[in-house]
N, C-alpha and C positions, 0 to 999 in steps of 0.2 A: 453552749450551756454545759457546765460540768456536771458530774454525777451528783454532787451535793447540792448544786443549784437546782437540779431537777427535783430532788427530794424536798427542797424548800418550796418549790412551786406546787408540788403535790400537796404539801401541808397547807398552803394558803388556800388551795381549792378543795380542801377537806377530802382528799383522795389518798391520804397516807394514814395507815393504822399504826399508832405508836404503842409499843409495849413497854411500860415503865417498871413493872415488877422484875426482879432478878430472874434470869433465864440461863440455863446451862448450855454450853456449846456441845455437850455430849448428848445427842439425840433429841433434846428438848426443843431447841430452836428450830430444827428441821421439821419436827412434828407440828409445831405451830405454823410454820410456813406452808406445810402441806394442807392444813385445815383452812388456811386463808389464801390458797392459790388463786391467782387472778387479781389479788389486792396487794398493793405495795405496803411493805411492813418495815418499821424501824424499831429495833431492839435498843432501848436506852441503857440497859444494865445487863451485861454478860458476866456471869459469876467469875469466870476464869480469866477475864481480860479487862484491861482499861478501855478498850475500843468498843464503840457501838457497831452494830451489824445491821445492814439493810438487805432485804431480800424481796423477791417477786416484783422488783422495780419495773421491769419491762415484760410483765407476764400476760399482757393482752395487746392486740394490735391497736386498741384504743389508747393505751398508755404510750406505745411507741409513736403513734400519730400525734399525741399530745406533746411528746418531746420535740418532734420536728415542726409542730405548729401547722399540721396539714390534716386533710381528711384521710380516713383509713384507705379508701379506694385510690388515693394518690401515692401511697407508699411504694407500690411496685414501679411506677414511673420514676419516682425519685431514686430508687435503687438501680434501675436500668441506666439512668443518666449518669450516676456515679461510677458504675462498673465500666461504662463505655467511654467515660471522660475523666480519668483520674487526674488529680492536680497535686502539686507539691505543697506540703504544709509549711507554715512559718517555723523557723528555728529560733529559739530564744536562749539567752545566756543563764537566766535565773528562772526557777519554776517552783510553784507550790508543792509539787511532789517531792521536793528535796529540802523542805523546811527542817526536817529532822533526819539526821544521818546516824545509823547504827553500824559500827564497824564489826568485822568478823569476830573479834574476841567477845563482843557483847551480844552476838546473835543468839536468841533463844526463841525458837519457834513456838514453844509452849505458851509464850506470852501473847501470841496472836490468837484471835477468835476463829481458828480453823475448825470447822464443824465436823463432827461425826454425824452422818445423816441417818443411817439405819443400823440395826444390830448385825447385819451381814457384812458391813463394810470392813475392808482390811485395815482401816485406820481413819484418821482425820484427813479430810480432803479439801484442797483448794480446787474449786470448780469454775471460777470466773476468770482465771488467769490467762491473759493474752501474752504469749511469749514473743519477744523480739530477738532475732538473731541476725548475724551478718556473715555473708560469704564474699570472698575477695572478688569473684567474678560476677555473681548474681546480685550482690548488694543486700538490702535489708528484707526481712520476711517477718510477718506477723501471723500468729496462728494460736488456736486454743489447744491446751493440753491439761488434763487433770493431773494433780500432784498429790500423792499419798504421803503424809508425814511419816518418816522413819524414826527420827529422833530430834534433838534440839537444833540440828544444823543441816539435816538432809531430807530429801524427798525421793521417792521413786516416781517417774514421770511416764505416763502412757504416750508413746510416740508412734503414731501410725506411719506407714511407708509413703509419706508425701514430702513436702518441701523441707521441713525441719530435719527429717530423717536424711534426706539427700545432703543437706548442709553438713550434718554430722559426719557422714561417710566421706565427704570431700575434704574434711578438715581433721583427719586423724582420729575420728570418733570422739572429738571433744570440742566444745564451743563455750565461749562466754555468752551468757544470755541474761535477759531481764524479763521478769514476770510482772505484768502490770495488772493491778487489781483496783476496782472502784473506778470503772471507765464509763464514759457516756455512751449513748446508743450508737452513735456513728462509728466509734471504735469497736464496739462489740459486734455489730453487724458486719463491718469490714473484716474483722479478724476471723469471722466464720466463713468468708468467701474462699474460693479455691482458684484464683487466677493462675495463669501460666507462671512458672518459676521465673523470677526476675522482676515481677510486678510487685512493688511494695504495697501491701494492703492498706496502709494508713494514708496512701494517696487517694484511695477510694473513699476512706473516711473523711478526708478533707473536702472532697466534692459533695459529700452528704451534708457536711457542716464544717465551717472553718475550724482548723485544729492547729495547735502549737505544739512543737516537739522540743525536747531538750536532750543534751548528751547525758547518758547515764554516768554514774559515778565510777562504776567498776568495769562494766562491759562496754565495748566499742560499738554502741548502738544508740539510736534515738528513741525516746519514750514520750508518751503523751504528758505534756507539762502539768496537766491538772488531774492526773491519776491520784487516787488516794494513797496507794502503796506501790512501791517498786521493790521487788525482791531480786537481787542479782547474784550470780554465781557461775559455777562451771557445770555444764551438762555433759556427762560422759557416758559413752557406751562401753568403756573399758571396765566399768564397775556396774554390775547389774544386780538388782534386788527384786523381790516379789512385789508386784503391784496388783491390788484387788484382794478379794472380790469387791464389786461395786455395782450399785443400782444404776443402770444405764438408761438411755433415752426411751427405750421401749417399756420401761418399768420392770424389766427382768434383770437378773444378775449377770454381770460380765465375769469372765473367768480370771483366774490368777495367771499372770505372765511374768517372766523375767524382763525388766525394763530398765532403761538408763537411769542413773542417779544424778540428782541436782545437788551439788554442794554449795550451800549458801555462804557468800563472802561479804555481802553488804545488804542492808535494808534501808531504804529511805521512805519517808511518808510525810503527809501533810500534818500540820498541827490539828489535834482533835480529829484524827483520821477516822473514816467510816469504812468498814469492811463490807465488801459485796459478797453475799452468800447466794450462789446460784443453785437452786434446788434441783438435784438430779432427777430426771424424769418428770419434772414439773413443767408448767406452761412456759415459763421464761426460758428454760433449757430448750424446749421444743421450738419456740418462735425464733430464738437467736440462731439455732442451727438450720431451721427450715426456710425461713424467709429469704436468706441469701440465695437459695436455689430457685426461688420463683422467677427472678429475672433471667437466670441462665436458661430455664425452660422456655420462658417467653421469647428470648432471642432465637432459640433454635426453631420453635414452632413458627415464628414469624417468617422464617425462610420458606415455608411450604404452605402457609395459610395466613389469613388475617386474624392474628391473635388479639383478643381483647383483654383477658385477665388470666391469672394463674393463682391457685390457692393450694399450698402444701397443707394438708388437713391435719388438725390436731388429733383426730381420731385415728389417723394412720401414723401415729407416733411422731408427727411433724417431720417425717423423713421418707416414709415408704409409699404414701398415697398423694396424688395430685389431681386436682380438677382443672381442666383447661377449657376456657371459654373462647369460642371462635365465631367468626361470621362465616358460615358455611357456604361454599360455592359449588361443591360437588360431593356426592356420596363417596367417590373414590379417594378423595383427599384425606379421609379420616385415618386410614392406615399410615399415611405419611406423617400426620399430626402425632399419632401415638408413638411412632418410632423416633420422631424429633424430640418428643418429651423425654423418652428414655435416654437419648443422647445428651439432653440438657442437664440431666441429673442421673448419673449412672447407678445410684443406689435405689432409684425408684422401682417399686414392685408392681403397683397398680395405678393406671391412669384412666380417668373418666373424662370424656370429651362431651361438652354441653354446648347448646346453642346460645346465641346472644341474649335471649330472653330469660336465661337462668343465671341467678347470682351464684358464682362458684364458691362464695364464702357462706352460703346458706345450705348446710348439709341436709336439711329437711327437703329443700327444693331438689337437690341432687338425687336423694333417695326416691323422691316422687318421679323423677325422670327415669330412674332405674326400673320403677314399677310400670310406667306408662309409655315409655319410648324405646324400650330395649327388648330384643329377642335374642336369647343366648345362641341359637343355632345360626344366626346371621350377623350379629353385632358384637361378637367377641373375637379378640385377636390374641392368640397364645404364642409365647416365646419361651419354650422349655429350655432348661439347662443353660440359662444365662447367668453370668456372674452378678450376684446381688450384693446385699449389704451384710457386713459382719454383725450388724445390730439385730438381724432377723434370726431368732432362735430356730425357726422352722426350716431355714436353708440348710443344704447339705454342708457338713463340716469335714475337713477344714476348707474345702474348695469354694464355699459360699454360693454354690450353684443353686438357682431357684427358677421357678416358672413365673415369668413376668406376663402380665395380662393387661390388655387395653379394652376398654368398654366404650362402645359408640352409643351415647345417650342422646344423639341428635335426631331430629325428625327427618325421615326420608324425603328427599325432594320430589319424589314421585307421588306422594300422598298430599291430601288437602290439609294444610297446616292447622286449619280451624279445628280439626278433629283431635289435635294434640295440645290445644291451649286451654287454660282454665277459664271458665266463664266467670266474669266479674260481676259482683253485686254493685248496686248504686252506692256512691259515696254520700254520707249523710252526716249532718251536724247533730251529734247526740245530745249536746247541751239543750237543744230545743225540747227534748223529750224526758231528760232525767233531772230530777230536782236535786 
């Protein structure tokens, strides 16, 4: 199912909020998305652009489960299966994403509905773009990178020191790349994974749901055939420009840095294309970043215990906190579970281990465990001066050193479990008693 097909399905099921009045891409659209966070939104009339804009499309696990046609609790198993069993997508000759072709001389980024989100932003930002790049040895790579518009033909691009950065260094600091916008959930979730270099992320996407790729028009890469927009050009570290400030995942501002420049050479898009605006620091941003870390934590914990489920919590910025549900076999294994969780997601700051009777997605239940099953002098594990996340403003800078903490919220096996379980009331049919 393509991005637009999902929007149509949401509209049929009355789960799409349509805004028909004119809205500005300068601060206004983002403010509306923030007010409606958790609900899919389609802007029919953007003042500065001919294109419609959709946001909050995957801003809840319910919406993502709706896309895949599964239950929310089945999402992690689906992700694990795809990560462990990537498959090659089908390659096609013609694709909807290339119905309209704009050559370099006609490129004008001002015509696109690239949003300015807050008044602290350094500029208008692409936030949902999945970059596709190629290296002669390692092949194709897909990854998320935010792009700040500099002028009608250039962006500055935030490139962290991971696979795309390595590709650039290996190729004389320049690469032809394609930025794909308006992608379905399988492409977005796969693009946010961090497999070993050489594993093409869109093979993970294909295992989540069948995917077709097409050769890009300018860059020597393959792109999703049903993306709404493809922006192609040269990404260069030989030319650096300021990028930022920017409202990041934690809801705090990220700093200004000198970053590589993307020079746009070609744009292709679908007829009546729909732009995907991913709200910085919003639910959709958090879920698409955090959910791909749940299966990596699950896989590592499963090496030392029977793992049942993992939840990267939204309250923990969808990045810094995880709840791990296990079937406990010994009190001693909790330390191993905590350390495995940190291995499965190196940016994790706090991990909470719960028993199989506690739903890790119910933070009320998790906090109840913290109140009734936890003693700080016995059930806490501290890991000072560990390398943490650059997104955590409380970490030491620039080293990113932080104190990681594990919380054992499980019932001690030496105690009577009944003392730690909620007493249940009788189930009753209220219809018999209420008029």
